[in-house]
C-alpha positions as CSV (number, residue, x, y, z in Angstrom):
1,X,83.4,125.1,120.7
2,X,85.6,123.4,118.1
3,X,82.5,121.8,116.6
4,X,80.8,125.2,116.4
5,X,83.8,126.8,114.8
6,X,83.9,124.1,112.2
7,X,80.2,124.5,111.5
8,X,80.6,128.3,111.3
9,X,83.2,127.9,108.4
10,X,80.4,126.6,106.2
11,X,77.7,129.2,107.0
12,X,76.4,131.0,103.9
13,X,73.0,132.1,105.4
14,X,72.5,133.5,108.9
15,X,69.0,134.1,110.2
16,X,67.9,135.7,113.4
17,X,64.9,135.7,115.6
18,X,64.0,139.3,116.6
19,X,62.4,139.5,120.1
20,X,64.9,138.2,122.6
21,X,67.8,138.0,120.1
22,X,68.0,141.4,118.3
23,X,66.2,143.0,121.3
24,X,66.1,142.3,125.0
25,X,62.7,140.7,124.5
26,X,60.7,143.4,126.1
27,X,57.9,145.2,124.2
28,X,57.1,148.8,124.9
29,X,53.6,149.9,123.9
30,X,52.7,153.6,123.3
31,X,49.3,155.1,123.8
32,X,48.2,154.2,120.3
33,X,49.2,150.5,120.8
34,X,52.4,150.7,118.7
35,X,55.2,148.4,119.9
36,X,58.6,150.0,120.5
37,X,61.8,148.0,120.4
38,X,65.4,148.9,121.1
39,X,68.1,147.5,118.9
40,X,71.8,147.4,119.9
41,X,74.1,149.4,117.5
42,X,76.9,146.8,117.8
43,X,74.5,144.1,116.5
44,X,73.6,146.2,113.5
45,X,77.2,146.9,112.5
46,X,78.0,143.2,113.0
47,X,75.2,142.2,110.6
48,X,76.5,144.7,108.0
49,X,80.0,143.3,108.3
50,X,78.8,139.7,108.1
51,X,76.8,140.5,104.9
52,X,79.7,142.3,103.4
53,X,81.9,139.2,104.1
54,X,79.6,137.1,101.8
55,X,77.1,135.6,104.3
56,X,73.5,136.3,103.5
57,X,71.6,137.6,106.4
58,X,67.9,137.9,107.4
59,X,65.2,137.8,110.0
60,X,62.9,134.9,110.8
61,X,60.3,135.9,113.4
62,X,56.9,134.8,114.6
63,X,55.9,138.4,115.3
64,X,55.0,141.0,112.6
65,X,56.7,144.2,113.6
66,X,57.0,147.5,111.9
67,X,60.1,148.3,114.0
68,X,61.8,145.1,113.0
69,X,61.0,145.7,109.3
70,X,62.4,149.2,109.6
71,X,65.6,148.0,111.2
72,X,66.0,145.3,108.6
73,X,65.6,147.8,105.9
74,X,68.0,150.2,107.5
75,X,70.6,147.4,107.7
76,X,70.0,146.1,104.2
77,X,69.1,142.6,105.3
78,X,68.5,140.5,102.3
79,X,65.8,138.2,103.7
80,X,63.0,139.3,106.1
81,X,60.3,136.9,107.2
82,X,58.1,138.3,109.9
83,X,54.8,137.1,111.4
84,X,55.0,133.4,110.6
85,X,53.8,130.5,112.7
86,X,55.8,127.8,111.0
87,X,59.4,129.0,111.1
88,X,60.8,125.7,109.9
89,X,58.7,125.7,106.7
90,X,59.9,129.2,105.9
91,X,63.5,128.4,106.7
92,X,63.4,125.4,104.5
93,X,61.8,127.3,101.6
94,X,64.4,130.1,101.9
95,X,67.3,127.8,102.0
96,X,66.0,125.9,99.0
97,X,65.4,129.1,97.0
98,X,69.0,130.1,97.6
99,X,70.3,126.6,96.7
100,X,71.6,126.0,100.2
101,X,71.6,122.9,102.3
102,X,70.5,123.3,105.9
103,X,74.0,122.6,107.0
104,X,75.1,125.9,105.4
105,X,72.7,127.9,107.5
106,X,72.8,129.3,111.0
107,X,70.0,130.4,113.2
108,X,70.1,132.4,116.4
109,X,67.2,132.0,118.7
110,X,66.1,132.3,122.3
111,X,62.7,130.6,122.9
112,X,60.7,127.4,122.2
113,X,59.3,128.5,118.8
114,X,62.9,128.5,117.6
115,X,63.6,124.9,118.3
116,X,62.5,123.3,115.0
117,X,64.8,125.6,113.0
118,X,67.7,125.2,115.5
119,X,67.4,121.4,115.2
120,X,67.5,121.6,111.4
121,X,70.2,124.2,110.7
122,X,73.9,123.6,110.5
123,X,74.9,126.0,113.3
124,X,72.3,126.4,116.1
125,X,73.0,129.4,118.3
126,X,71.3,130.4,121.6
127,X,71.7,133.8,123.2
128,X,72.9,133.9,126.8
129,X,69.4,134.6,128.1
130,X,67.7,131.9,126.0
131,X,65.5,129.3,127.7
132,X,67.2,126.1,128.9
133,X,65.6,124.0,126.1
134,X,67.1,126.2,123.4
135,X,70.5,126.3,125.1
136,X,70.4,122.5,125.2
137,X,70.0,122.3,121.4
138,X,72.6,124.9,120.6
139,X,76.0,124.3,119.2
140,X,77.0,127.7,120.6
141,X,75.7,129.8,123.4
142,X,76.7,133.5,123.3
143,X,78.2,135.2,126.3
144,X,76.0,138.3,125.6
145,X,72.3,138.4,126.1
146,X,69.8,139.2,123.3
147,X,69.7,142.9,122.6
148,X,73.0,143.4,124.4
149,X,75.5,142.4,121.7
150,X,74.8,138.7,121.2
151,X,74.3,139.1,117.5
152,X,77.6,141.0,117.1
153,X,79.3,138.2,119.0
154,X,77.8,135.7,116.7
155,X,78.8,137.7,113.6
156,X,82.4,138.0,114.8
157,X,82.5,134.3,115.6
158,X,81.4,133.3,112.1
159,X,83.8,135.8,110.4
160,X,86.7,134.7,112.5
161,X,86.0,131.0,111.6
162,X,85.8,132.0,108.0
163,X,88.9,134.1,108.1
164,X,87.1,137.4,107.1
165,X,87.2,139.2,110.5
166,X,90.6,140.7,110.2
167,X,89.8,142.3,106.8
168,X,86.5,143.6,108.0
169,X,87.9,145.1,111.2
170,X,90.9,146.4,109.3
171,X,88.7,148.4,107.0
172,X,87.8,150.4,110.1
173,X,91.4,150.8,111.3
174,X,91.3,148.1,113.9
175,X,94.6,146.3,114.6
176,X,94.7,142.5,115.1
């Protein structure tokens, strides 16, 4: 945990897989074939607070999803990369375009396609319901499952490590 906290201090970009991280991983299909997803409200507010604290945020997902794009837009996420096979190549391009070293980036994932990015970034995070191989590569495993507050937990962890949590919480009247 101490290593994860030290790594979190340097995070300037946080990226998130969608299915299984921002959602519980289930896909609901309507009669016209549209995929429906449920997003946890606490995760959304955590992402907003993290971005307001100075950490760039975004999505990096193998699935193209109108629901994920709409949620990203609603939250004002700065970087949205959906429907890509090679997550690592897109991660490296984004980090380079922002002038960041991989060590300044965090990624939250849950399944095997996330492993290359998790192995490359500075802070690798697995949600509680991630597959064993992802948990084994993670510097931090959340207590909450994907779609059930894991992203909020991560956001608070980074903000506490960077000393920005109290200010963010205080703006809402929370007491430390």
